[in-house]
C-alpha positions as CSV (number, residue, x, y, z in Angstrom):
1,M,-2.5,123.1,173.4
2,A,-1.1,121.0,170.8
3,A,-0.5,122.4,167.3
4,P,-2.1,120.8,164.6
5,A,-0.3,117.8,162.2
6,N,0.1,120.3,159.7
7,S,0.6,123.3,161.5
8,P,3.7,125.8,160.2
9,A,4.7,125.1,164.2
10,R,4.9,121.7,164.2
11,S,6.5,121.9,160.2
12,D,9.3,124.0,161.9
13,A,9.8,121.5,164.7
14,A,10.1,118.8,162.5
15,G,12.6,120.4,160.3
16,T,14.2,121.5,163.6
17,V,14.9,118.0,164.5
18,E,15.7,116.9,161.5
19,D,18.4,119.1,160.6
20,A,19.9,118.9,164.8
21,A,20.0,114.9,163.7
22,G,21.7,115.3,160.5
23,A,24.5,118.0,162.0
24,G,25.0,115.7,164.7
25,R,26.0,113.1,162.5
26,F,28.3,115.3,160.8
27,G,29.5,116.7,163.9
28,R,30.8,113.3,164.7
29,L,31.9,112.5,161.1
30,R,34.3,115.7,161.6
31,R,36.0,114.5,165.2
32,W,37.1,111.8,163.2
33,L,38.6,114.1,160.8
34,P,42.5,115.6,161.4
35,K,42.1,118.9,163.1
36,S,44.6,121.3,160.5
37,V,43.5,122.1,157.5
38,F,47.1,120.3,155.3
39,G,45.9,117.0,157.7
40,R,41.9,117.1,155.9
41,H,43.5,118.4,152.9
42,A,46.0,115.2,153.5
43,L,43.6,113.0,153.4
44,L,41.2,113.9,150.6
45,A,44.5,113.7,148.4
46,L,44.8,110.0,150.1
47,V,41.0,109.4,149.0
48,G,40.8,110.3,145.4
49,L,44.3,108.3,144.9
50,V,42.3,105.6,146.1
51,V,39.3,106.4,144.4
52,L,41.5,106.8,141.1
53,V,43.6,103.5,141.1
54,L,39.9,101.7,141.0
55,V,39.0,103.6,138.1
56,L,41.7,103.3,136.3
57,E,42.1,100.2,136.9
58,A,37.9,99.0,136.0
59,T,37.7,101.5,132.5
60,P,39.0,100.5,129.3
61,P,41.6,102.0,127.7
62,F,40.2,105.1,125.7
63,A,37.9,106.3,128.8
64,N,42.3,106.3,130.2
65,S,42.6,108.3,127.7
66,Q,40.0,110.7,128.4
67,F,41.0,110.9,132.0
68,A,44.7,111.1,131.1
69,T,43.1,114.3,128.9
70,M,41.1,115.8,131.9
71,S,43.8,115.1,134.3
72,Y,45.9,118.0,132.3
73,Y,42.8,120.5,131.8
74,A,42.7,119.9,135.6
75,I,46.0,121.3,136.6
76,A,45.7,124.9,134.4
77,A,41.8,125.0,135.5
78,A,43.0,125.2,139.6
79,G,45.9,127.5,138.3
80,L,43.1,129.4,136.5
81,T,40.9,129.2,139.5
82,V,43.4,130.9,141.3
83,L,44.2,133.5,139.3
84,T,40.7,134.5,138.6
85,G,37.8,132.9,141.3
86,L,40.6,134.0,144.2
87,N,42.2,137.6,142.8
88,G,39.7,138.6,140.0
89,Q,42.5,138.7,137.0
90,I,40.7,137.4,133.8
91,S,42.9,135.6,131.7
92,L,43.0,134.4,128.5
93,G,46.6,133.2,128.4
94,H,46.6,130.1,130.1
95,G,46.6,128.0,126.2
96,A,50.1,129.6,125.3
97,L,51.7,129.2,129.2
98,M,50.9,125.6,128.8
99,A,52.8,125.6,125.9
100,V,55.3,127.1,126.9
101,G,55.6,124.1,129.5
102,A,54.9,122.1,127.0
103,Y,57.6,122.9,124.8
104,T,60.1,123.1,127.0
105,T,59.3,119.6,128.3
106,G,59.8,118.4,124.3
107,L,63.1,120.0,124.5
108,L,64.3,118.3,127.7
109,L,62.8,114.5,127.6
110,T,64.3,112.8,125.0
111,P,65.1,108.3,125.4
112,D,68.4,109.4,127.5
113,G,68.5,112.6,128.8
114,L,66.6,114.1,132.0
115,P,63.8,111.5,133.9
116,L,60.1,112.8,133.2
117,L,59.5,114.0,136.8
118,V,63.1,116.7,136.9
119,V,61.3,117.9,133.2
120,M,58.0,118.6,134.9
121,V,59.7,120.7,137.7
122,I,61.7,122.5,135.1
123,A,59.3,123.5,132.7
124,A,56.7,124.5,135.8
125,A,59.8,126.3,136.7
126,V,60.2,128.0,133.2
127,T,56.8,128.8,132.9
128,A,56.8,130.3,136.5
129,L,59.6,132.7,134.8
130,V,57.2,133.8,131.9
131,G,54.2,134.3,134.3
132,V,56.5,136.5,137.0
133,V,57.1,139.1,133.7
134,V,52.9,138.9,131.9
135,G,52.2,139.4,135.4
136,A,54.1,142.4,136.0
137,A,53.5,143.9,132.8
138,A,49.8,143.3,132.9
139,S,49.6,143.9,137.2
140,R,48.3,147.4,136.2
141,L,45.7,145.8,134.0
142,H,41.9,145.9,135.4
143,G,38.4,144.0,133.5
144,P,39.5,144.2,129.9
145,Y,42.3,145.6,129.8
146,L,44.0,142.5,131.2
147,A,41.9,140.0,129.8
148,G,43.0,141.9,126.1
149,A,46.5,141.8,127.1
150,T,47.1,138.0,127.7
151,L,44.6,137.4,124.7
152,A,47.6,138.8,122.7
153,F,49.7,136.8,124.2
154,A,47.9,133.6,123.2
155,I,48.0,134.8,119.6
156,A,51.7,136.1,120.0
157,V,53.6,132.4,121.9
158,P,52.3,130.0,119.2
159,G,53.6,132.1,116.6
160,L,57.0,131.9,118.1
161,A,56.5,127.9,117.1
162,I,56.1,128.7,113.8
163,Y,59.3,131.6,113.5
164,F,61.7,129.6,115.2
165,H,60.2,126.7,113.4
166,D,64.5,124.6,112.5
167,F,64.5,124.5,116.4
168,L,60.3,124.1,117.3
169,G,59.5,122.8,114.7
170,G,57.0,125.2,113.4
171,E,53.6,124.5,112.1
172,Q,54.3,120.4,112.7
173,G,54.8,121.0,116.0
174,M,57.7,119.4,117.8
175,Q,57.6,115.1,118.5
176,I,57.6,114.1,122.3
177,T,58.5,110.4,123.8
178,A,56.0,109.7,125.9
179,P,57.9,107.8,129.1
180,R,57.3,104.7,129.6
181,P,55.7,102.6,132.3
182,P,58.9,101.7,135.4
183,A,58.9,98.1,136.4
184,W,58.6,98.8,139.6
185,F,55.5,100.8,138.7
186,S,54.0,97.7,136.6
187,D,54.7,95.5,139.2
188,A,53.3,97.1,141.9
189,V,49.4,97.8,139.5
190,Y,50.0,94.0,138.7
191,F,50.6,93.1,142.6
192,L,47.2,95.6,142.9
193,S,44.6,95.4,140.4
194,A,46.2,92.0,138.7
195,N,45.6,93.9,135.1
196,E,49.1,94.8,133.4
197,T,50.3,98.4,132.2
198,S,50.1,100.4,129.0
199,G,51.6,103.4,128.0
200,V,48.0,105.5,128.3
201,K,47.3,104.0,131.4
202,F,51.2,104.6,133.3
203,L,50.3,108.5,131.9
204,A,46.8,108.5,133.2
205,Y,48.7,107.7,136.6
206,V,51.1,110.0,136.0
207,G,48.7,112.8,134.9
208,W,46.2,112.4,138.1
209,V,48.8,112.0,140.6
210,T,50.3,115.6,139.4
211,A,46.4,117.1,140.0
212,L,46.5,115.8,143.8
213,L,49.7,117.5,144.1
214,V,48.4,120.7,142.6
215,L,45.4,120.7,144.0
216,L,46.5,119.7,147.7
217,L,49.2,122.1,147.0
218,L,46.9,125.5,145.8
219,A,44.0,124.3,148.7
220,N,46.6,124.6,151.9
221,L,47.5,127.8,149.5
222,C,44.5,128.9,149.2
223,S,43.7,128.0,153.1
224,S,46.6,130.0,153.9
225,R,47.5,133.9,154.6
226,V,48.4,134.3,150.9
227,G,44.7,132.9,150.1
228,R,42.9,136.2,152.2
229,V,45.0,138.2,150.9
230,W,43.9,136.8,147.0
231,R,39.8,137.3,148.2
232,A,41.0,140.8,150.2
233,V,42.1,142.2,146.7
234,R,39.2,140.6,144.7
235,D,36.4,141.9,147.1
236,D,37.7,145.3,147.1
237,E,40.7,146.3,146.3
238,V,40.6,149.9,147.9
239,A,40.1,148.2,151.0
240,A,43.4,146.2,150.9
241,E,45.2,149.1,149.8
242,L,44.2,150.8,152.4
243,A,45.0,147.5,155.0
244,G,48.6,147.8,153.7
245,I,48.6,145.4,151.0
246,R,50.4,146.0,147.5
247,L,48.6,145.2,144.8
248,G,50.8,145.0,142.6
249,R,52.9,142.1,143.9
250,V,49.9,139.9,145.1
251,R,49.0,140.6,141.5
252,V,51.9,138.9,140.3
253,L,52.3,136.1,142.7
254,A,48.3,135.3,142.1
255,F,49.9,134.7,138.2
256,T,52.6,133.1,139.3
257,V,51.4,130.3,140.8
258,S,48.8,130.1,137.8
259,A,51.3,130.5,135.9
260,A,53.6,127.5,137.4
261,C,50.8,124.8,137.2
262,A,49.6,125.9,133.5
263,G,53.2,124.6,132.6
264,L,52.5,121.5,134.3
265,A,50.0,121.2,132.1
266,G,51.6,121.6,129.3
267,A,54.4,119.3,130.4
268,V,51.5,116.3,131.2
269,L,49.7,117.4,127.9
270,G,53.0,116.9,125.7
271,V,53.6,113.0,127.0
272,V,49.5,112.5,126.8
273,V,49.8,114.0,123.6
274,R,53.5,113.1,121.9
275,L,53.5,116.6,120.5
276,A,53.5,120.1,121.4
277,A,52.4,121.9,118.1
278,P,50.9,125.6,117.7
279,S,47.2,124.4,116.4
280,G,47.1,122.6,119.7
281,F,47.1,126.0,121.6
282,T,45.1,128.1,120.1
283,I,42.4,130.8,121.9
284,V,40.8,128.3,122.3
285,L,42.3,126.4,124.8
286,S,42.3,129.8,126.5
287,I,38.4,129.8,126.1
288,G,37.5,126.2,127.0
289,L,39.4,126.9,130.5
290,L,37.8,129.6,131.7
291,T,34.6,128.1,130.2
292,A,35.8,125.1,132.8
293,V,36.8,127.7,135.9
294,V,33.3,129.3,135.1
295,V,31.0,126.0,134.6
296,G,32.3,124.6,137.1
297,G,32.2,127.3,139.7
298,L,34.4,130.1,139.8
299,G,36.2,130.1,142.8
300,S,36.3,126.6,143.9
301,L,39.3,123.3,143.0
302,T,35.8,121.0,143.0
303,G,34.6,123.3,140.5
304,A,37.6,123.2,138.2
305,L,37.6,119.6,138.2
306,L,34.0,119.5,138.2
307,G,34.9,121.6,134.9
308,S,37.2,119.5,133.1
309,A,35.1,116.9,133.7
310,L,32.5,118.9,130.8
311,L,35.5,120.2,129.0
312,V,36.5,116.3,128.7
313,F,33.5,114.1,128.4
314,L,29.9,116.0,127.5
315,P,31.6,116.9,123.4
316,P,32.2,113.0,122.8
317,A,28.8,112.3,124.2
318,I,26.8,115.2,122.3
319,T,28.7,113.2,119.2
320,D,27.4,110.2,120.2
321,V,23.6,111.3,120.9
322,G,24.3,113.3,117.5
323,T,25.4,110.1,115.6
324,S,22.4,108.2,116.8
325,I,19.8,110.3,115.8
326,G,20.8,110.2,112.5
327,L,23.5,112.8,111.9
328,D,26.8,112.6,109.9
329,D,29.8,112.8,111.7
330,V,30.2,116.6,110.8
331,Q,26.8,117.6,111.8
332,A,27.3,115.6,114.9
333,A,31.2,117.0,116.0
334,Q,29.1,120.4,115.4
335,L,26.4,119.7,117.6
336,A,29.1,119.4,120.2
337,P,30.1,123.5,120.6
338,L,26.7,124.0,120.4
339,V,25.5,121.8,123.5
340,Y,28.2,123.1,125.2
341,G,27.9,127.0,124.5
342,A,24.2,126.4,125.4
343,V,25.0,125.2,129.0
344,L,27.5,127.6,130.0
345,V,24.7,130.4,129.1
346,L,22.3,128.6,131.0
347,V,24.9,128.1,134.1
348,M,25.5,131.7,134.1
349,L,21.4,132.2,134.3
350,L,20.5,130.1,136.3
351,A,23.2,129.1,138.6
352,P,25.4,131.7,138.9
353,S,27.9,129.6,141.5
354,G,28.8,127.1,138.6
355,A,28.2,123.4,139.5
356,V,29.2,123.6,143.2
357,G,26.7,126.1,144.1
358,I,24.0,123.1,142.7
359,A,25.5,120.8,144.7
360,K,25.2,122.4,147.5
361,R,21.7,123.4,147.7
362,L,21.3,119.4,146.3
363,V,23.6,118.0,149.2
364,P,22.2,120.2,152.5
365,A,24.9,118.9,154.5
366,F,27.0,121.3,153.5
367,G,25.0,123.9,154.9
368,R,23.4,122.0,158.2
369,G,25.9,123.0,161.0
370,R,25.9,126.8,159.9
371,G,22.0,126.8,159.2
372,L,21.4,124.7,162.7
373,R,23.4,127.5,164.2
374,G,22.0,130.6,162.6
375,R,18.3,129.1,163.5
376,S,19.2,128.1,166.7
377,S,20.4,131.8,167.6
378,R,17.0,133.5,165.3
379,D,15.5,131.3,167.5
380,H,16.8,132.2,171.0
381,H,16.4,136.1,169.3
382,S,12.8,135.8,169.0
383,T,12.3,134.4,172.2
384,R,13.8,137.3,175.1
385,R,11.9,139.6,172.0
386,S,8.9,137.7,173.0
């Protein structure tokens, strides 16, 4: 006897066929992907580079400056994702670590000095050494105690620039000379897009190429044995210690990697803003980075990108909306933090997994393969029981 058209059996069968078709399409697509994890991540980075060129060449200079700002937020947020999302350490001191990278860049980047690439590597290395010291001191702390220790670090570091004002510029900050685009780079961009390369666009390219490299390295690191150890410590410290994992060493390593990313982000921030000043590295910056990681999706590098985009593009959009409805400039500027805080509260209440979790629920292709296998297995067992 045939089931009615609107019966649950007919609906389940239709859903199974639809999921099977979707999983088949997804499976055919996966056959074209590289077999190795590094190969897949490298392919995504290459696609990101192509998207970067298309976006930067199609947007005006103001949007280029916004993308340059987003690049250093994305680098720092990706490093904080490793520390907080994968290893479970809450840090409120990443703004201070970015200050270390920015001031190192300001001291070394002179017109007749080292190349920008070398300066950025040195800035990341110096900040990583600071991260080793801070991570070793905080490796035995947990939860609010760790947050308090990193908060004290975030408050103390900008004060050093004021104390050593003859060397670091004091309250006025240190001027950083922004590098000019090389001739070969300008020629390559003109050959590809027939557009001239401005200084802002060049810095946006520098920031995003750095961000893509950082994301590539972190994605492979998180997929390796080191990443699995970080997750094990985050999920159950007692079980990880019984398995022979040295918790202190693992925490220090995670803090060092995250600090190196913050140092790179600070170097990019220095050349984009052309200034390293204590007012740019307050506790507000550290809280903003942590907020971006939570809103985007804790433990997800894609979530770090989404949170950084929200951190950069949402406040100007809210300010423009406030101005359009009759608010003055001050009131419109004050409206942006209110809306950003409301978005954070709503995400924590309605979508604890962040924007990435919402995207996964809206795009069922992410889970079709696994869901189809789970459904087939359940149907198989139910058939055997009947």
